[in-house]
Structures are given as structure tokens and as C-alpha cells.
Backbone bond lengths (Angstrom), bond angles and torsions (degrees), N, CA, C in turn:
res aa  C-N    CA-C-N  psi(-1)  N-CA   C-N-CA  omega(-1)  CA-C   N-CA-C  phi
1 Y - - - 1.480 - - 1.526 111.00 -
2 G 1.354 116.12 -40.29 1.459 119.74 -179.07 1.516 112.18 -61.55
3 F 1.354 116.69 -40.80 1.475 120.31 177.60 1.521 110.74 -63.02
4 G 1.339 116.13 -45.79 1.461 119.98 -178.60 1.518 111.79 -63.86
5 K 1.307 115.96 -38.56 1.466 119.68 179.99 1.511 110.73 -61.62
6 A 1.335 117.21 -37.87 1.468 120.85 178.97 1.522 110.88 -77.52
7 H 1.330 115.70 -43.00 1.475 119.93 -175.65 1.520 112.18 -67.58
8 Y 1.342 117.12 -36.95 1.457 121.19 -178.06 1.516 112.48 -105.43
9 A 1.311 117.16 23.94 1.459 121.72 177.36 1.531 109.91 -58.90
10 K 1.307 115.42 144.80 1.460 121.13 -177.59 1.527 112.25 -53.25
11 D 1.329 116.71 -50.16 1.476 119.85 -176.84 1.516 111.10 -63.53
12 K 1.322 117.64 -35.65 1.461 120.38 -179.63 1.515 110.55 -68.88
13 Q 1.329 116.78 -40.26 1.474 119.96 176.75 1.523 110.79 -62.45
14 I 1.325 115.99 -42.68 1.464 120.29 -179.18 1.525 110.40 -63.90
15 D 1.319 117.19 -41.58 1.465 120.43 178.56 1.526 110.53 -59.38
16 E 1.320 116.70 -42.71 1.459 120.69 -179.76 1.528 110.80 -65.74
17 I 1.321 116.62 -41.51 1.464 120.77 -179.74 1.523 110.17 -64.34
18 V 1.333 117.30 -47.23 1.463 120.84 -178.25 1.527 110.65 -63.18
19 T 1.320 117.19 -38.94 1.471 120.41 176.98 1.517 111.22 -59.68
20 R 1.325 116.56 -43.92 1.468 120.38 -180.00 1.524 111.48 -71.89
21 M 1.318 118.05 -31.69 1.455 120.65 177.75 1.534 111.53 -58.23
22 K 1.315 116.89 -33.00 1.469 122.11 -173.77 1.524 113.01 -93.94
23 D 1.336 117.16 0.62 1.462 119.65 -174.65 1.527 110.01 -132.76
24 P 1.358 117.56 98.35 1.468 120.64 -179.63 1.520 114.88 -61.97
25 K 1.331 117.48 -13.82 1.463 119.47 178.90 1.528 111.11 -76.82
26 K 1.320 117.09 -19.98 1.471 121.55 179.72 1.528 110.02 -90.59
27 D 1.309 116.39 149.45 1.464 120.87 179.98 1.529 109.31 -82.48
28 L 1.311 116.49 111.75 1.466 122.33 179.93 1.526 111.92 -92.65
29 S 1.316 117.52 -15.91 1.471 121.01 -169.57 1.531 114.86 -56.62
30 P 1.344 120.55 -35.52 1.473 118.11 178.80 1.536 113.32 -66.95
31 Y 1.311 116.96 -12.79 1.462 121.98 -177.43 1.526 112.31 -106.08
32 V 1.330 117.02 15.63 1.470 121.14 -175.43 1.526 110.82 -124.61
33 K 1.324 114.74 140.22 1.463 121.98 169.79 1.519 106.59 -130.80
34 T 1.326 117.16 135.51 1.473 120.21 -178.68 1.515 110.81 -110.35
35 D 1.331 114.83 162.82 1.465 120.72 178.72 1.517 112.11 -75.59
36 D 1.334 117.54 -8.25 1.470 122.88 177.84 1.525 107.74 -112.40
37 S 1.334 116.16 106.12 1.451 120.43 -175.82 1.520 113.17 -64.61
38 S 1.344 117.58 -18.45 1.460 120.66 -179.79 1.527 112.65 -86.45
39 F 1.330 116.71 -8.40 1.465 120.22 -179.95 1.534 109.44 -69.52
40 Q 1.325 115.90 127.87 1.448 121.55 -178.59 1.526 111.08 -80.64
41 L 1.319 115.90 112.70 1.462 120.78 -179.90 1.524 109.59 -87.40
42 T 1.325 115.68 112.78 1.452 122.36 176.52 1.518 108.09 -135.21
43 K 1.323 116.20 168.70 1.446 120.06 177.13 1.524 110.72 -55.46
44 E 1.348 116.65 -41.87 1.458 122.02 -177.29 1.529 111.92 -73.32
45 S 1.323 117.49 -38.64 1.473 119.31 -173.22 1.521 112.61 -70.84
46 V 1.333 118.50 -20.83 1.463 119.99 -179.72 1.532 111.89 -101.12
47 Q 1.332 117.58 -2.08 1.465 119.77 -179.04 1.522 114.35 -61.33
48 P 1.352 120.12 -33.17 1.472 118.48 176.17 1.543 112.75 -55.86
49 L 1.336 116.80 -37.05 1.454 119.97 176.40 1.527 110.21 -63.93
50 Q 1.312 116.92 -41.26 1.469 121.25 178.30 1.511 111.67 -67.42
51 E 1.319 117.03 -37.55 1.474 120.29 178.80 1.530 109.61 -61.99
52 Y 1.329 116.68 -36.54 1.458 119.82 179.34 1.530 110.08 -65.94
53 Y 1.331 115.94 -48.13 1.464 118.55 -176.79 1.532 112.36 -76.70
54 K 1.305 118.28 -20.60 1.466 120.03 171.66 1.518 109.44 -63.12
55 A 1.329 116.30 -37.57 1.468 121.38 178.55 1.527 112.58 -85.54
56 N 1.330 117.81 -10.79 1.464 121.89 -178.36 1.535 108.62 -134.09
57 Q 1.317 115.83 60.68 1.461 119.68 -172.88 1.523 113.27 -67.54
58 T 1.327 116.94 -30.41 1.466 119.46 178.31 1.526 109.92 -62.87
59 K 1.340 117.09 -39.10 1.465 120.75 179.19 1.530 110.33 -62.83
60 A 1.330 116.00 -41.38 1.459 119.42 178.74 1.528 110.27 -63.82
61 N 1.304 116.61 -45.13 1.467 120.44 179.50 1.523 112.15 -61.97
62 N 1.332 116.08 -40.74 1.463 120.85 178.62 1.538 111.58 -64.94
63 L 1.329 115.41 -38.64 1.467 118.53 176.83 1.529 110.03 -62.59
64 G 1.333 115.79 -43.96 1.450 119.22 179.73 1.516 111.99 -58.86
65 S 1.315 116.84 -44.40 1.465 120.99 178.81 1.525 111.12 -63.44
66 E 1.324 116.10 -38.95 1.486 120.86 179.74 1.517 110.41 -66.17
67 W 1.327 116.39 -43.51 1.466 119.77 -178.91 1.523 111.42 -64.52
68 K 1.314 117.08 -35.42 1.464 120.17 179.53 1.535 111.33 -64.59
69 R 1.333 116.66 -30.40 1.465 120.93 -178.90 1.514 112.56 -81.76
70 E 1.330 117.23 -19.88 1.470 120.41 -176.43 1.523 110.59 -80.46
71 D 1.334 115.15 138.07 1.457 120.62 178.89 1.529 111.43 -90.97
72 D 1.316 116.52 -39.20 1.464 121.03 -177.27 1.526 109.70 -106.43
73 L 1.321 115.34 107.64 1.470 121.60 177.68 1.516 108.02 -114.68
74 D 1.308 115.73 90.66 1.467 121.17 -174.47 1.522 111.14 -84.18
75 D 1.334 114.02 161.18 1.463 121.28 177.29 1.529 109.56 -82.27
76 V 1.318 115.21 72.07 1.466 120.66 -179.35 1.532 109.02 -132.39
77 F 1.315 115.34 168.30 1.469 121.05 -177.28 1.527 109.22 -125.53
78 E 1.342 116.11 61.58 1.464 120.31 -178.45 1.520 111.59 -73.23
79 D 1.325 117.79 -37.29 1.452 122.92 -178.26 1.526 109.05 -114.60
80 S 1.321 115.54 172.00 1.462 119.53 177.09 1.523 110.21 -60.25
81 V 1.321 116.21 -39.58 1.461 121.58 178.85 1.534 108.26 -136.07
82 S 1.306 116.75 124.55 1.459 122.00 176.86 1.523 107.86 -144.59
83 L 1.332 116.04 -178.28 1.447 121.10 179.05 1.514 108.68 -124.71
84 G 1.316 116.67 139.91 1.451 119.70 179.99 1.522 111.76 -150.61
85 E 1.311 116.24 166.26 1.456 121.57 176.13 1.532 108.99 -81.39
86 D 1.328 114.78 139.53 1.467 120.64 179.00 1.513 108.74 -142.30
87 G 1.304 115.52 82.18 1.450 120.59 -179.70 1.527 112.30 81.20
88 H 1.336 114.43 -162.63 1.466 120.46 -176.74 1.531 110.50 -140.86
89 Y 1.312 114.24 155.34 1.460 120.69 168.17 1.527 107.62 -90.12
90 F 1.335 116.92 124.72 1.467 121.93 177.69 1.534 112.84 53.23
91 F 1.343 115.36 33.67 1.474 122.94 174.19 1.522 114.51 69.47
92 F 1.334 117.89 -6.82 1.461 120.29 -174.17 1.523 113.80 -113.31
93 F 1.318 116.29 -42.05 1.451 120.63 -168.35 1.530 111.02 -101.56
94 P 1.336 118.05 121.38 1.467 120.36 -179.28 1.531 111.86 -56.49
95 R 1.324 114.65 135.95 1.473 120.94 175.72 1.517 107.51 -99.13
96 Y 1.335 116.08 126.67 1.470 121.06 -179.92 1.525 110.08 -103.58
97 K 1.328 113.55 140.01 1.466 119.74 178.15 1.530 109.74 -138.37
98 L 1.316 114.11 157.68 1.473 119.86 170.65 1.499 108.91 -72.99
99 M 1.337 117.15 129.62 1.454 122.38 173.67 1.514 107.19 -99.87
100 V 1.327 116.29 108.03 1.469 121.38 -169.40 1.522 109.87 -119.88
101 K 1.324 115.70 132.18 1.455 120.49 177.49 1.527 111.29 -80.15
102 T 1.314 114.71 152.03 1.464 120.61 171.85 1.525 108.49 -110.66
103 Y 1.331 114.80 156.38 1.469 120.32 -177.30 1.519 110.02 -136.25
104 S 1.321 115.08 155.90 1.465 121.99 176.91 1.520 109.46 -130.93
105 P 1.329 117.77 69.18 1.462 119.86 -179.58 1.519 111.10 -71.05
106 T 1.314 115.63 161.74 1.463 121.82 176.23 1.535 109.04 -100.89
107 V 1.326 116.15 128.20 1.462 120.37 176.26 1.527 108.12 -95.75
108 V 1.335 115.07 139.07 1.465 120.35 -172.87 1.522 109.35 -133.82
109 T 1.322 116.05 140.33 1.467 120.58 172.45 1.529 108.45 -140.13
110 N 1.321 116.15 173.72 1.460 119.10 -169.18 1.524 115.19 -114.83
111 H 1.341 117.51 12.48 1.461 119.17 179.26 1.530 109.73 -128.94
112 K 1.301 114.82 137.42 1.461 121.89 177.66 1.532 109.79 -64.22
113 N 1.312 116.06 151.46 1.476 122.83 178.40 1.528 112.54 60.89
114 S 1.314 115.90 28.82 1.462 119.30 174.98 1.520 109.66 -80.12
115 T 1.306 115.05 156.46 1.472 122.28 174.85 1.531 107.27 -119.79
116 I 1.313 116.15 124.78 1.459 121.04 177.75 1.534 108.36 -113.15
117 K 1.312 114.86 132.01 1.466 120.61 177.58 1.527 109.80 -120.70
118 M 1.306 114.96 142.83 1.468 122.04 175.46 1.523 107.64 -120.77
119 N 1.310 116.52 119.00 1.460 121.74 -174.71 1.520 111.41 50.71
120 G 1.328 114.93 41.24 1.456 121.68 174.35 1.513 115.91 83.87
121 K 1.342 117.92 -2.40 1.448 121.26 -179.03 1.511 111.19 -110.34
122 N 1.334 116.08 133.09 1.459 121.35 178.94 1.531 109.86 -62.37
123 V 1.338 116.29 129.93 1.478 119.44 -178.46 1.515 112.55 -77.69
124 G 1.350 116.95 -11.86 1.457 120.30 178.46 1.512 112.83 112.82
125 K 1.321 115.86 -178.03 1.463 122.39 -175.94 1.509 110.74 -66.21
126 L 1.343 116.19 135.52 1.454 121.80 178.60 1.535 109.91 -89.92
127 S 1.304 116.51 146.85 1.465 122.36 178.40 1.521 109.60 -107.23
128 A 1.343 115.86 140.71 1.465 120.37 178.63 1.518 110.12 -70.84
129 S 1.342 114.79 139.37 1.472 121.48 175.48 1.515 107.33 -145.64
130 G 1.323 116.30 93.40 1.455 119.98 -174.99 1.516 110.26 66.78
131 D 1.327 115.82 -125.25 1.464 120.87 178.69 1.524 112.33 -90.15
132 Y 1.324 117.08 8.29 1.467 119.06 -174.38 1.537 110.14 -126.04
133 Y 1.328 114.45 170.48 1.452 122.36 -178.10 1.528 107.38 -131.80
134 Q 1.316 116.28 130.49 1.456 118.10 -169.31 1.510 112.94 -141.79
135 K 1.354 114.02 165.87 1.450 121.30 177.52 1.522 108.17 -152.69
136 K 1.326 116.47 127.62 1.460 120.44 174.37 1.515 108.58 -82.57
137 L 1.321 115.95 125.49 1.461 120.70 -175.79 1.541 110.95 -74.44
138 D 1.314 114.53 149.17 1.467 118.55 167.86 1.523 107.49 -64.62
139 P 1.338 117.97 158.35 1.458 119.21 -177.56 1.527 113.57 -54.27
140 V 1.336 114.77 133.55 1.462 121.40 177.19 1.517 107.15 -128.10
141 I 1.313 115.77 151.54 1.446 120.66 179.95 1.526 109.35 -75.47
142 A 1.327 116.57 149.73 1.458 120.27 176.39 1.524 109.31 -55.05
143 G 1.342 116.81 140.28 1.452 119.03 179.08 1.514 112.86 158.02
144 R 1.330 116.15 -163.49 1.469 123.54 -176.75 1.514 109.96 -105.73
145 Y 1.321 114.74 129.63 1.467 121.39 -177.38 1.525 110.60 -128.25
146 T 1.334 115.55 151.68 1.463 121.36 176.01 1.510 108.24 -105.37
147 F 1.345 115.73 121.95 1.460 121.87 179.35 1.524 110.33 -110.96
148 S 1.303 114.65 142.79 1.463 120.32 172.62 1.519 108.94 -136.60
149 V 1.326 115.45 150.46 1.460 120.60 178.01 1.509 108.08 -136.41
150 S 1.323 116.22 142.07 1.454 121.46 175.50 1.527 108.64 -139.69
151 A 1.328 115.34 151.98 1.470 119.89 -179.31 1.524 108.64 -147.15
152 N 1.322 115.51 145.68 1.455 121.52 175.74 1.515 107.98 -94.67
153 L 1.332 115.76 110.15 1.470 121.27 -177.20 1.519 109.65 -126.31
154 S 1.318 114.97 126.94 1.468 121.39 178.03 1.523 111.61 51.27
155 G 1.336 116.08 41.69 1.440 120.89 174.35 1.518 115.82 81.45
156 K 1.314 117.37 7.61 1.472 119.38 177.78 1.517 109.77 -135.83
157 T 1.313 114.39 152.93 1.463 120.03 -179.50 1.520 110.36 -94.13
158 I 1.317 114.54 127.69 1.467 120.84 178.23 1.535 107.50 -108.46
159 S 1.323 115.40 126.17 1.470 121.17 -177.82 1.527 109.65 -134.85
160 P 1.304 118.38 89.89 1.464 119.65 175.57 1.539 111.24 -59.44
161 S 1.291 116.43 162.09 1.467 121.04 179.37 1.524 110.76 -61.23
162 P 1.334 118.01 139.54 1.464 121.17 177.10 1.533 111.08 -57.82
163 V 1.313 115.84 153.36 1.466 121.06 179.02 1.525 109.58 -125.35
164 K 1.330 115.69 143.96 1.460 121.35 175.91 1.527 108.60 -96.00
165 L 1.315 116.46 127.71 1.466 121.47 -178.26 1.517 109.88 -129.89
166 D 1.326 115.58 141.34 1.459 121.80 177.81 1.528 109.09 -95.56
167 L 1.307 116.12 119.34 1.470 121.57 -179.22 1.523 110.07 -100.76
168 F 1.323 115.33 106.66 1.464 121.04 177.01 1.523 109.61 -132.67
169 S 1.330 116.21 26.56 1.445 121.44 178.14 1.537 108.40 -166.65
170 N 1.323 115.65 178.21 1.456 120.71 175.65 1.535 112.12 -95.50
171 H 1.318 115.86 15.81 1.469 119.55 179.65 1.528 111.71 -59.46
172 Q 1.301 115.71 146.54 1.460 121.65 179.99 1.529 111.59 -61.49
173 V 1.332 115.74 140.40 1.463 122.08 177.84 1.524 108.10 -105.54
174 S 1.329 117.05 112.92 1.460 121.83 -177.62 1.522 110.68 -93.48
175 L 1.336 116.33 124.54 1.461 122.08 179.53 1.527 109.71 -127.37
176 N 1.312 115.18 50.06 1.444 120.03 -178.19 1.538 111.42 -70.62
177 I 1.337 115.11 148.87 1.464 121.97 173.73 1.509 107.52 -110.37
178 T 1.311 117.09 118.75 1.474 121.30 178.79 1.511 109.66 -85.74
179 T 1.337 115.86 123.47 1.465 120.78 179.25 1.523 110.14 -128.70
180 G 1.313 114.92 163.90 1.472 120.35 177.27 1.512 110.76 -151.23
181 S 1.324 115.11 156.76 1.466 121.73 175.73 1.526 107.55 -118.52
182 F 1.338 117.28 133.06 1.444 120.69 -174.62 1.529 110.28 -160.58
183 K 1.335 114.86 167.97 1.461 122.24 177.78 1.517 109.99 -118.56
184 V 1.310 116.03 147.46 1.461 122.31 175.39 1.520 108.27 -119.24
185 S 1.323 115.44 132.53 1.474 120.98 178.89 1.521 109.37 -125.28
186 S 1.333 115.14 132.01 1.466 120.43 178.76 1.526 108.29 -160.36
187 V 1.315 117.10 -146.71 1.465 121.01 -176.50 1.520 109.63 -74.17
188 P 1.319 119.36 145.13 1.474 121.89 178.38 1.527 111.86 -55.32
189 N 1.335 114.96 139.15 1.465 123.34 175.17 1.537 112.45 61.45
190 G 1.312 115.26 23.51 1.474 118.87 177.94 1.529 110.40 -81.81
191 E 1.294 114.81 -176.13 1.451 121.42 -179.98 1.536 110.42 -119.49
192 V 1.331 114.77 145.58 1.463 119.89 179.74 1.535 109.07 -108.44
193 Y 1.329 114.63 126.23 1.473 120.77 176.67 1.522 109.06 -117.62
194 I 1.324 115.19 135.39 1.462 121.07 172.85 1.534 107.68 -126.47
195 N 1.329 115.74 125.78 1.464 121.25 -175.37 1.532 110.97 52.96
196 D 1.350 114.92 45.08 1.458 122.85 176.61 1.525 114.38 64.64
197 K 1.326 117.05 18.51 1.448 120.92 179.01 1.536 109.07 -123.32
198 K 1.345 115.78 129.88 1.460 118.62 178.91 1.523 110.50 -68.20
199 V 1.337 115.67 127.42 1.459 119.39 -176.52 1.539 113.04 -120.89
200 A 1.357 117.23 -14.07 1.467 118.26 -179.33 1.525 109.68 -168.97
201 D 1.338 114.54 162.42 1.463 122.96 170.84 1.528 108.06 -107.37
202 L 1.301 117.47 140.36 1.457 121.63 173.83 1.519 109.22 -78.14
203 D 1.344 115.48 149.68 1.463 118.79 178.91 1.525 110.08 -81.55
204 D 1.325 116.29 -173.63 1.463 118.56 -176.27 1.531 113.36 -70.37
205 K 1.335 115.67 -5.10 1.456 120.03 173.88 1.533 110.92 -101.39
206 G 1.300 114.87 1.75 1.465 119.62 179.34 1.519 113.94 76.91
207 Q 1.351 117.35 33.48 1.452 120.31 -177.05 1.529 111.17 -129.85
208 A 1.308 114.39 153.66 1.470 122.18 173.26 1.523 108.14 -150.96
209 S 1.324 115.78 140.74 1.462 121.09 -179.28 1.515 110.27 -111.41
210 F 1.322 115.43 143.06 1.458 121.80 178.54 1.534 108.36 -125.58
211 K 1.315 115.27 133.17 1.465 120.06 178.26 1.518 108.96 -126.16
212 D 1.329 115.29 133.84 1.476 121.34 179.99 1.523 111.36 52.74
213 Y 1.321 115.72 47.76 1.463 120.65 178.61 1.537 108.41 -87.81
214 E 1.315 116.89 136.85 1.454 120.26 -178.11 1.529 110.02 -67.89
215 I 1.323 114.19 128.71 1.478 120.83 177.90 1.530 108.54 -102.31
216 T 1.314 116.07 125.50 1.455 121.09 179.50 1.507 109.93 -121.52
217 S 1.314 115.93 160.18 1.464 120.36 179.12 1.524 109.49 -67.70
218 G 1.314 116.99 141.53 1.450 122.02 179.06 1.511 113.72 73.82
219 M 1.339 117.18 16.75 1.447 120.83 -178.42 1.506 110.61 -66.39
220 S 1.341 116.62 136.01 1.471 120.18 -179.99 1.522 110.73 -147.25
């Protein structure tokens, strides 16, 4: 009993959990319980939570310190991430787990036939909704995700840089692609550069037309 009391001490369990929270290489899934019983807990499915705390280690450490001070750690899901008791080791020693919420946000973009990927996986067919195209995600654990969107416009594929987003709610995820159509006029047979990259040749009248060209901040 003395060994178990030391080995399964509350503070020791919390230290192990917090260590795993900050390291996506470690398997955190045995230490997690979600509010959705159908959510499949695997090493891979909980890594977004670890990716978030890997980038926010002070938050993880602060949570650990807070949990150590708390006397009542119930099996509830009041916050996106909390700690609670979930059964016992050998019928005597409380087992502590992360109580983590899952979310099903809707991803939205503004071009037909777009492809949206989350952590490299296609989220599926988008449905039209007014001027936008959307998809409600299957439940995902709270954490950090990488989203990318691509669309075929005017015969070319536009793929803005992927973005990392923290999902801790069901708020809509906007992945719009800003495009514009315009003409450039300069010297005949010249070259057009945008952001130091050659994008077109001017014709003998010194003109070039662009349709559905991706517009980015700081474009020059």
C-alpha cells in the first residue's frame, strides 16, 4: 500500500500528465477523457492538444500548479481542458485524467470546388450556403490544427499558405481566398513581377490581364 500511495500520488500523476501535454511524441491518450464518448482516443487523435501546449508550455505548467492546489477534482467538463478523477488504481488510489471537450466547428470558404484540409486530411465535400461553401467538421479534440485551402480558379490552382488555428469552441473557421482581376500596362514586351516573382510577360502593346489572381497582404 505504501508503494502505491507514493507511486499514484496526486501530484505525481499531475506531473506525468503535464509532461505529456507538452510533448506530442509521448502518448497522452491514456490520460484523456472527452465529453463525447464516441470520440476515438488514440495517440494521433489527441496530438493537436499536445501541439497547443507544446507552444504554450507556461499555460500547461500553470494548469498543473492549479490542479495540485485543488481539493475537489470532479469528473466534469466545465472548461475546454480540466482535470478530474476517473476511477481508481487497484480500487484504492484515485486515477486522474484530463477532461477535454470536443468541438465540431464549421469551416467556410468563398470559392466553389475548393478543397479544405485539416492536418493534411481532406475534410470532405463542401456544401453551398449563399455565396459561401462550408462543411461542419466531425468532432475534434480541443487543440491546435493546421488548415489549408486550395481552389481551381480560371484554370489554375491557388493554394495560400497553411494556417495554424487553435480550436477551443464551435466558432466558424473562415478560410477565404481573396482574389482580384486587373490589368497591368507598361512598356511593350516587358515583364511583370509581383513580390519579386515573374508572373507574366506584357504583349506588344505593353499590357497583361490577370483574372482571379490571389491577393495577399503586402503585395507589391
